[in-house]
C-alpha positions as CSV (number, residue, x, y, z in Angstrom):
1,X,-0.1,-0.2,-0.2
2,X,1.6,3.2,-1.0
3,X,2.0,6.1,1.9
4,X,-1.2,7.3,2.9
5,X,-2.5,8.2,6.4
6,X,-6.0,9.3,7.4
7,X,-6.3,12.3,9.2
8,X,-9.4,11.2,10.3
9,X,-9.8,7.5,11.0
10,X,-7.5,5.8,13.7
11,X,-7.4,2.5,15.5
12,X,-6.7,2.1,19.1
13,X,-6.3,-0.7,21.6
14,X,-8.4,-0.1,25.0
15,X,-11.5,-0.7,26.5
16,X,-14.0,1.4,24.9
17,X,-15.8,2.7,28.4
18,X,-12.8,4.1,29.3
19,X,-11.5,6.1,26.3
20,X,-12.6,9.8,26.4
21,X,-14.7,10.5,23.4
22,X,-17.9,12.8,22.7
23,X,-19.7,9.5,21.8
24,X,-18.8,6.1,21.7
25,X,-21.0,4.2,18.6
26,X,-21.3,0.3,19.9
27,X,-22.6,-1.5,16.8
28,X,-24.8,-4.4,17.5
29,X,-26.8,-7.6,16.0
30,X,-30.5,-7.9,15.3
31,X,-31.5,-9.9,18.9
32,X,-28.8,-9.3,21.0
33,X,-31.4,-7.9,23.9
34,X,-29.1,-7.4,25.2
35,X,-26.3,-9.7,25.4
36,X,-22.4,-9.6,25.4
37,X,-20.3,-8.1,28.0
38,X,-20.7,-4.5,26.7
39,X,-24.3,-4.0,26.5
40,X,-24.6,-6.0,29.7
41,X,-22.4,-3.7,31.5
42,X,-24.2,-0.8,29.8
43,X,-27.3,-1.9,30.7
44,X,-26.2,-2.0,34.5
45,X,-24.5,1.3,34.3
46,X,-27.9,2.6,33.1
47,X,-30.1,0.9,35.7
48,X,-31.5,-1.4,32.9
49,X,-32.2,1.6,30.5
50,X,-30.9,-0.9,27.5
51,X,-33.2,-3.6,28.3
52,X,-36.2,-0.8,27.8
53,X,-35.3,-0.1,24.2
54,X,-35.0,-3.2,23.3
55,X,-38.4,-4.5,25.0
56,X,-40.4,-1.5,23.9
57,X,-39.4,-2.3,20.2
58,X,-37.8,1.2,19.9
59,X,-34.5,-0.4,19.3
60,X,-33.7,-3.9,18.2
61,X,-30.4,-3.8,16.2
62,X,-32.0,-3.8,13.0
63,X,-29.6,-2.5,10.3
64,X,-29.5,1.2,10.4
65,X,-31.7,1.8,13.7
66,X,-30.2,3.7,16.5
67,X,-30.4,4.4,20.0
68,X,-29.1,7.0,22.0
69,X,-27.9,7.2,26.0
70,X,-26.4,9.5,28.2
71,X,-22.9,7.7,29.2
72,X,-22.9,6.7,32.7
73,X,-20.6,9.4,34.9
74,X,-17.6,6.9,35.5
75,X,-17.4,6.5,31.8
76,X,-15.1,8.0,29.0
77,X,-17.3,8.9,26.5
78,X,-20.4,12.0,26.9
79,X,-23.0,9.4,25.2
80,X,-23.3,6.5,23.8
81,X,-25.4,5.5,20.4
82,X,-26.2,2.3,19.8
83,X,-26.1,1.4,15.8
84,X,-27.6,-1.8,14.7
85,X,-26.3,-4.3,12.0
86,X,-28.8,-6.6,11.4
87,X,-29.2,-10.7,12.2
88,X,-25.7,-11.9,12.9
89,X,-26.4,-15.0,10.6
90,X,-25.8,-13.6,7.3
91,X,-24.5,-10.0,8.0
92,X,-22.8,-8.8,5.3
93,X,-19.6,-6.4,5.2
94,X,-22.7,-3.7,3.7
95,X,-24.6,-3.9,7.0
96,X,-21.6,-2.3,8.5
97,X,-21.2,0.7,5.8
98,X,-25.0,1.4,6.2
99,X,-25.0,1.5,10.0
100,X,-21.7,3.7,9.7
101,X,-23.4,5.7,6.8
102,X,-26.9,5.9,9.2
103,X,-24.7,7.1,12.3
104,X,-22.4,9.6,10.7
105,X,-25.8,12.0,10.0
106,X,-26.9,11.0,13.4
107,X,-28.0,14.4,15.4
108,X,-25.8,13.7,18.8
109,X,-22.3,13.5,16.5
110,X,-23.1,17.1,14.8
111,X,-21.1,18.7,17.1
112,X,-18.8,15.9,18.3
113,X,-15.5,16.0,17.7
114,X,-14.0,12.8,19.0
115,X,-15.9,9.5,18.1
116,X,-15.4,6.0,19.5
117,X,-16.4,3.0,17.5
118,X,-16.7,-0.5,18.9
119,X,-17.7,-3.4,17.4
120,X,-16.2,-5.7,20.2
121,X,-14.4,-8.8,19.2
122,X,-16.5,-8.3,16.1
123,X,-14.0,-6.4,13.8
124,X,-11.8,-7.4,11.3
125,X,-10.2,-5.6,8.5
126,X,-13.2,-6.1,6.2
127,X,-15.8,-4.6,8.7
128,X,-13.4,-1.9,9.7
129,X,-13.1,-0.7,5.8
130,X,-16.9,-0.8,5.7
131,X,-17.2,1.8,9.0
132,X,-14.9,3.7,7.6
133,X,-16.4,4.0,4.1
134,X,-19.8,4.4,5.5
135,X,-19.5,7.2,8.0
136,X,-17.0,9.0,5.0
137,X,-19.3,8.8,2.4
138,X,-22.7,8.8,4.5
139,X,-21.5,12.8,5.7
140,X,-20.2,13.5,2.3
141,X,-21.3,17.4,1.6
142,X,-20.5,19.5,-1.6
143,X,-19.5,22.7,0.1
144,X,-17.4,24.2,-2.6
145,X,-20.1,26.8,-4.1
146,X,-21.6,27.8,-0.4
147,X,-20.7,31.6,0.2
148,X,-21.2,31.4,4.2
149,X,-18.2,30.9,5.9
150,X,-19.9,28.7,8.6
151,X,-21.6,26.6,6.6
152,X,-18.2,25.7,4.2
153,X,-16.7,25.1,7.9
154,X,-16.5,21.1,8.3
155,X,-16.9,20.1,11.4
156,X,-13.0,18.4,12.1
157,X,-14.0,14.9,13.8
158,X,-11.8,12.0,14.7
159,X,-12.7,8.5,14.6
160,X,-10.6,6.1,16.7
161,X,-11.8,2.3,16.0
162,X,-11.4,-0.1,19.2
163,X,-9.3,-3.3,18.7
164,X,-9.2,-6.1,20.9
165,X,-5.3,-6.1,20.7
166,X,-2.3,-5.0,19.2
167,X,-2.0,-8.3,16.9
168,X,-5.4,-7.7,15.6
169,X,-4.8,-4.0,15.5
170,X,-2.1,-4.3,12.2
171,X,-4.7,-6.3,10.4
172,X,-7.3,-3.5,11.2
173,X,-5.1,-0.7,10.7
174,X,-5.5,-1.9,6.6
175,X,-8.9,-2.0,6.5
176,X,-9.3,1.6,7.8
177,X,-6.6,2.5,5.4
178,X,-8.0,1.1,3.0
179,X,-11.2,2.4,3.9
180,X,-10.5,6.3,4.1
181,X,-8.2,5.9,0.5
182,X,-11.7,4.5,-1.3
183,X,-13.7,6.6,0.7
184,X,-11.7,9.9,-0.7
185,X,-11.6,8.4,-3.9
186,X,-15.4,7.8,-4.1
187,X,-15.9,11.3,-2.5
188,X,-13.7,13.1,-5.0
189,X,-16.0,11.1,-8.0
190,X,-19.1,12.7,-6.7
191,X,-17.2,16.3,-6.5
192,X,-16.5,16.0,-10.1
193,X,-20.1,15.1,-11.1
194,X,-21.6,18.0,-8.8
195,X,-19.5,20.1,-10.4
196,X,-21.2,22.6,-13.1
197,X,-20.4,23.0,-16.7
198,X,-19.5,26.6,-16.3
199,X,-16.6,25.3,-14.2
200,X,-16.3,21.9,-15.9
201,X,-15.0,22.2,-19.0
202,X,-13.3,19.6,-21.0
203,X,-10.1,21.7,-20.3
204,X,-11.0,21.7,-16.3
205,X,-11.3,18.1,-16.6
206,X,-8.0,17.2,-18.0
207,X,-6.8,19.9,-15.1
208,X,-8.3,18.1,-12.4
209,X,-6.9,14.6,-13.9
210,X,-3.3,16.4,-14.0
211,X,-3.9,17.4,-10.2
212,X,-4.6,14.2,-9.3
213,X,-2.0,12.5,-10.9
214,X,1.1,14.6,-9.7
215,X,-0.9,14.3,-6.1
216,X,-0.6,10.7,-6.1
217,X,1.4,9.2,-8.5
218,X,0.3,8.6,-11.9
219,X,1.2,10.1,-14.8
220,X,-1.3,12.0,-17.2
221,X,-0.7,13.3,-20.9
222,X,-3.6,15.5,-22.4
223,X,-4.4,16.0,-26.1
224,X,-5.8,19.2,-27.6
225,X,-7.8,19.6,-30.9
226,X,-4.8,19.5,-33.0
227,X,-3.6,16.4,-32.0
228,X,-7.0,14.6,-31.7
229,X,-7.3,15.5,-35.4
230,X,-3.8,13.7,-35.8
231,X,-5.3,10.2,-34.1
232,X,-8.1,10.7,-36.9
233,X,-10.6,10.8,-33.8
234,X,-13.7,11.9,-36.3
235,X,-16.0,11.0,-33.8
236,X,-14.8,12.8,-31.0
237,X,-14.0,15.7,-33.0
238,X,-17.9,15.3,-34.2
239,X,-19.5,15.9,-31.0
240,X,-17.3,18.6,-30.0
241,X,-18.2,20.3,-33.3
242,X,-21.3,22.3,-31.8
243,X,-18.6,24.0,-28.8
244,X,-17.0,26.6,-30.1
245,X,-15.9,28.1,-27.2
246,X,-14.7,25.1,-24.8
247,X,-13.0,22.3,-27.6
248,X,-12.3,19.1,-26.6
249,X,-9.7,16.9,-24.9
250,X,-8.6,13.5,-24.6
251,X,-7.1,12.4,-21.0
252,X,-4.2,9.4,-21.0
253,X,-3.6,8.5,-17.2
254,X,-1.0,5.5,-16.7
255,X,-0.3,4.1,-13.9
256,X,2.3,1.4,-13.4
257,X,1.7,-0.5,-10.2
258,X,2.4,-4.3,-11.4
259,X,5.5,-5.2,-13.0
260,X,7.8,-4.0,-16.4
261,X,6.2,-5.2,-19.3
262,X,3.0,-6.4,-17.7
263,X,-0.2,-5.5,-20.2
264,X,-2.2,-3.1,-18.8
265,X,-5.9,-3.3,-18.0
266,X,-7.7,0.3,-20.0
267,X,-10.5,2.0,-18.6
268,X,-12.4,4.0,-20.6
269,X,-14.8,6.8,-19.1
270,X,-17.3,9.0,-20.9
271,X,-16.6,12.9,-20.2
272,X,-19.3,14.8,-21.8
273,X,-19.3,18.2,-19.4
274,X,-22.7,19.0,-20.8
275,X,-25.2,17.0,-22.9
276,X,-27.7,19.6,-24.5
277,X,-28.7,16.6,-26.7
278,X,-27.0,18.7,-29.6
279,X,-29.6,19.2,-32.2
280,X,-31.7,16.7,-30.9
281,X,-32.5,19.0,-28.1
282,X,-33.2,17.3,-25.0
283,X,-36.5,18.4,-23.3
284,X,-35.7,21.4,-20.9
285,X,-37.1,19.7,-17.8
286,X,-34.2,18.4,-15.6
287,X,-31.4,19.2,-18.2
288,X,-29.5,20.8,-15.4
289,X,-28.4,16.8,-14.3
290,X,-26.7,16.7,-17.5
291,X,-23.5,18.4,-16.1
292,X,-23.2,15.3,-14.7
293,X,-23.1,13.2,-18.3
294,X,-19.1,13.2,-17.2
295,X,-19.5,10.7,-14.4
296,X,-18.1,7.7,-16.3
297,X,-14.9,10.1,-17.0
298,X,-15.0,11.0,-12.8
299,X,-15.0,7.6,-12.1
300,X,-12.2,6.4,-13.8
301,X,-10.1,9.6,-13.0
302,X,-11.0,8.6,-9.0
303,X,-10.1,5.2,-9.6
304,X,-7.0,5.8,-10.7
305,X,-6.9,8.1,-7.5
306,X,-7.3,5.1,-5.9
307,X,-5.5,2.3,-7.3
308,X,-2.4,4.5,-7.3
309,X,-3.0,5.2,-3.2
310,X,-3.5,2.2,-2.5
311,X,-0.2,0.7,-4.4
312,X,-2.5,-2.0,-6.2
313,X,0.1,-4.7,-8.1
314,X,-1.2,-3.7,-11.3
315,X,-0.4,-1.4,-15.3
316,X,-3.9,0.4,-15.7
317,X,-4.4,3.1,-18.3
318,X,-7.4,5.4,-18.1
319,X,-8.8,7.0,-21.1
320,X,-11.1,10.3,-21.1
321,X,-12.5,11.6,-24.4
322,X,-14.4,14.8,-23.0
323,X,-16.2,17.2,-24.7
324,X,-19.5,19.6,-24.5
325,X,-22.7,18.3,-26.4
326,X,-24.1,21.7,-27.7
327,X,-26.8,23.1,-30.8
328,X,-25.1,25.7,-32.9
329,X,-24.2,26.6,-36.9
330,X,-21.7,24.3,-36.7
331,X,-23.2,21.2,-34.7
332,X,-23.4,18.1,-35.7
333,X,-26.9,17.3,-37.5
334,X,-29.0,14.5,-37.9
335,X,-28.3,12.6,-41.0
336,X,-24.7,13.7,-41.3
337,X,-22.1,11.0,-41.7
338,X,-18.4,11.0,-39.4
339,X,-15.9,8.7,-39.8
340,X,-14.4,7.2,-36.9
341,X,-10.5,6.5,-35.4
342,X,-10.8,2.8,-36.9
343,X,-12.5,3.7,-39.9
344,X,-15.7,2.8,-39.6
345,X,-18.6,5.4,-41.0
346,X,-21.4,6.5,-38.6
347,X,-24.7,7.8,-40.1
348,X,-25.9,10.0,-37.1
349,X,-29.5,9.7,-36.8
350,X,-30.1,11.1,-33.2
351,X,-27.1,14.0,-32.0
352,X,-28.0,12.9,-28.6
353,X,-26.7,9.6,-28.9
354,X,-23.2,11.5,-28.7
355,X,-21.3,9.2,-25.7
356,X,-21.2,5.9,-27.9
357,X,-19.6,8.1,-30.5
358,X,-17.0,9.1,-28.2
359,X,-16.9,6.3,-26.8
360,X,-15.8,4.7,-30.5
361,X,-12.2,6.2,-30.7
362,X,-11.4,5.9,-27.1
363,X,-11.7,2.1,-27.8
364,X,-10.1,2.1,-30.6
365,X,-7.2,4.1,-29.2
366,X,-7.2,1.0,-26.4
367,X,-5.4,-0.5,-29.0
368,X,-2.3,1.7,-28.7
369,X,-1.6,-0.3,-24.9
370,X,-2.0,-3.8,-26.2
371,X,-4.0,-4.5,-23.2
372,X,-5.3,-7.6,-21.5
373,X,-8.9,-6.3,-21.0
374,X,-10.9,-2.8,-21.7
375,X,-13.7,-2.0,-19.5
376,X,-15.7,1.0,-20.3
377,X,-18.1,3.1,-18.3
378,X,-20.4,5.8,-19.1
379,X,-23.7,7.5,-18.6
380,X,-24.6,6.1,-21.7
381,X,-28.5,5.2,-22.0
382,X,-31.9,6.7,-20.5
383,X,-33.0,3.1,-21.1
384,X,-31.3,1.6,-18.0
385,X,-34.1,3.5,-16.5
386,X,-36.6,0.7,-17.6
387,X,-34.7,-2.4,-17.0
388,X,-33.1,-1.8,-14.0
389,X,-34.1,1.5,-12.4
390,X,-32.1,3.4,-9.8
391,X,-30.9,-0.3,-8.5
392,X,-28.1,-1.4,-10.1
393,X,-26.4,-1.0,-13.7
394,X,-26.4,-3.2,-16.5
395,X,-22.9,-4.9,-18.0
396,X,-22.6,-6.4,-21.4
397,X,-19.5,-7.4,-23.1
398,X,-17.5,-9.6,-25.5
399,X,-15.6,-11.4,-22.4
400,X,-17.5,-13.8,-19.9
401,X,-14.3,-14.0,-18.1
402,X,-14.1,-9.7,-17.4
403,X,-18.0,-10.0,-16.7
404,X,-17.3,-12.3,-14.5
405,X,-14.7,-10.1,-12.2
406,X,-16.9,-7.4,-12.3
407,X,-19.5,-9.4,-10.5
408,X,-17.3,-10.4,-8.2
409,X,-16.4,-6.9,-7.8
410,X,-20.1,-6.1,-7.3
411,X,-20.6,-8.9,-4.8
412,X,-18.1,-7.7,-2.7
413,X,-19.1,-3.9,-2.6
414,X,-22.9,-4.2,-3.1
415,X,-22.7,-1.8,-6.2
416,X,-25.3,-4.0,-8.0
417,X,-24.4,-4.8,-11.5
418,X,-26.8,-7.3,-14.0
419,X,-25.7,-8.9,-17.3
420,X,-27.6,-7.8,-20.2
421,X,-27.4,-10.0,-23.6
422,X,-25.5,-8.9,-27.1
423,X,-27.7,-10.6,-29.4
424,X,-26.9,-10.4,-33.3
425,X,-30.1,-8.7,-33.7
426,X,-28.8,-5.4,-31.5
427,X,-25.7,-5.5,-34.2
428,X,-27.9,-6.0,-37.3
429,X,-30.5,-3.3,-35.7
430,X,-27.3,-0.4,-35.7
431,X,-26.4,-1.7,-39.4
432,X,-27.0,2.2,-42.0
433,X,-28.0,1.5,-45.3
434,X,-25.6,4.4,-46.7
435,X,-23.0,3.8,-43.9
436,X,-21.3,1.0,-42.1
437,X,-23.7,2.0,-38.6
438,X,-26.1,4.5,-37.3
439,X,-25.2,5.8,-34.0
440,X,-29.0,4.9,-32.6
441,X,-31.1,2.0,-33.5
442,X,-33.9,3.5,-31.7
443,X,-36.1,3.0,-28.6
444,X,-36.2,-1.2,-28.3
445,X,-33.6,-2.4,-26.3
446,X,-31.8,0.8,-26.2
447,X,-28.9,-0.3,-23.6
448,X,-28.3,-3.2,-25.2
449,X,-28.0,-1.5,-29.1
450,X,-25.7,1.6,-27.3
451,X,-23.2,-1.8,-26.4
452,X,-23.7,-3.3,-30.0
453,X,-23.0,0.0,-31.3
454,X,-19.4,0.0,-29.1
455,X,-18.6,-3.5,-29.9
456,X,-18.0,-2.4,-33.6
457,X,-14.6,-0.6,-32.3
458,X,-12.9,-2.8,-30.0
459,X,-10.0,-4.5,-30.9
460,X,-8.5,-7.8,-30.3
461,X,-8.9,-8.0,-26.5
462,X,-11.8,-8.9,-23.8
463,X,-14.2,-6.4,-23.4
464,X,-16.6,-5.2,-21.0
465,X,-19.3,-2.3,-20.8
466,X,-21.1,-0.8,-17.5
467,X,-23.9,1.6,-18.3
468,X,-24.4,3.7,-15.3
469,X,-26.8,5.9,-16.0
470,X,-29.6,6.3,-13.5
471,X,-27.7,4.8,-10.8
472,X,-25.4,7.8,-10.7
473,X,-27.7,9.9,-9.0
474,X,-29.3,8.8,-6.2
475,X,-32.9,10.3,-6.2
476,X,-33.6,10.4,-2.3
477,X,-31.2,9.4,-0.4
478,X,-29.2,6.3,1.5
479,X,-27.8,5.6,4.1
480,X,-24.3,6.1,2.8
481,X,-25.1,7.8,-0.4
482,X,-27.0,11.5,0.4
483,X,-28.9,12.5,-2.5
484,X,-27.0,13.9,-5.8
485,X,-24.3,12.0,-7.3
486,X,-23.6,8.4,-5.8
487,X,-20.1,7.7,-7.6
488,X,-21.2,4.3,-8.1
489,X,-18.5,2.8,-10.0
490,X,-15.7,3.5,-7.7
491,X,-15.9,0.9,-5.5
492,X,-16.7,-1.7,-8.3
493,X,-13.9,-0.5,-10.1
494,X,-11.1,-0.5,-7.5
495,X,-12.3,-3.9,-5.9
496,X,-12.2,-5.6,-9.4
497,X,-9.0,-4.3,-10.5
498,X,-7.8,-5.0,-6.8
499,X,-8.0,-8.4,-7.1
500,X,-7.2,-8.6,-10.7
501,X,-5.0,-11.7,-12.0
502,X,-3.3,-11.7,-15.4
503,X,-5.5,-12.8,-18.2
């Protein structure tokens, strides 16, 4: 693991009841009512208050339930907060992530500076990681554009995680550090996705990538329009034609964590910093959300940051084609024909199907790195709303091996994915009578036909596609995903690549 120390999360060995803190958080199971030495001791010292909240049904230990007590006078903490993680049998890592997310927004912690997390003897590195991720992500806020200094001032909290002994502390420290790094990366992704397009232009997105690369230890090269033209990226340039003020960029990031000569895994992220739909103009309602049409690029950039900080033993390349999609006198029009980098011609049916155009050139450019596999991620199709809704992301691809690895990452992170088929009928749907391809096959099977289009531009490498449209935005708010950009995909890709085996 690369050198990284969290300023917020720490480990400590000792008795939780004796450690000075504003609040002691104890994570307990559903039905523990009260059992175990900690709950029995707390029940005794509060004259049966713990037993009472269990009996009344006010608290049961169900996941995301909480109960607050004033700590006994001879305890180190001022308050004790019980947080439920669900049934002991079958409890998952995500239960702890959810519980910590719920705790992060509890009113008793709003002004607390010193917080203790205790799972008694149930803590291991994976659960410690989940606790840190959940708390970090649940408490995240976008404050960049707030004008009130008091509002912008974040509470400087310190969370100490209690370990049973020195031996377990060493393992748990790794989980804490990993959780802090991944939590920071997801937060960075959310921040990029939240930025308005008058700030986050393609040029500014490239600058953000450069700054992270310099800080975290991966190289970043940025191609300007003239250099993109030399690379014959006609599809990317066609989308950018409508935006004379903000020119396209092509961002190339390289992290060399593996052995010299190891073929890299290439990640490709869609970077449309604002999508009006172009001449095929979108409806005005909710168009403001289209500042987030670069979330695929935010996922890839933030994943590169996390991989470098974690010191993952793998060579990884990140590619981001980035542009606006705007209407103007020079803009791409329905009926136009453009030529992609691999020489294939594309008839433009709908200028709002622009993401697949810029990804096409990037997928072809991936061949320059002789990759062992390529994974692209994008807010690509509105059709995902009618397949998986806000619950998960469709995955499609030409490699069962890569898809299986993504599924394994999904299971570990609770970022849900589901495979859709890539049948020959979808490829037929994307053929043009006057060019090689159309960029839109209409509404039927929209997510699958978009992937079938992308498949026409992959090289001789294993490939998978992740469509994060609709999972990129959380509409209501969940325990560790506040309303707004979710950062979905960062944890999934980091987990997948951290456990990657040479193909």
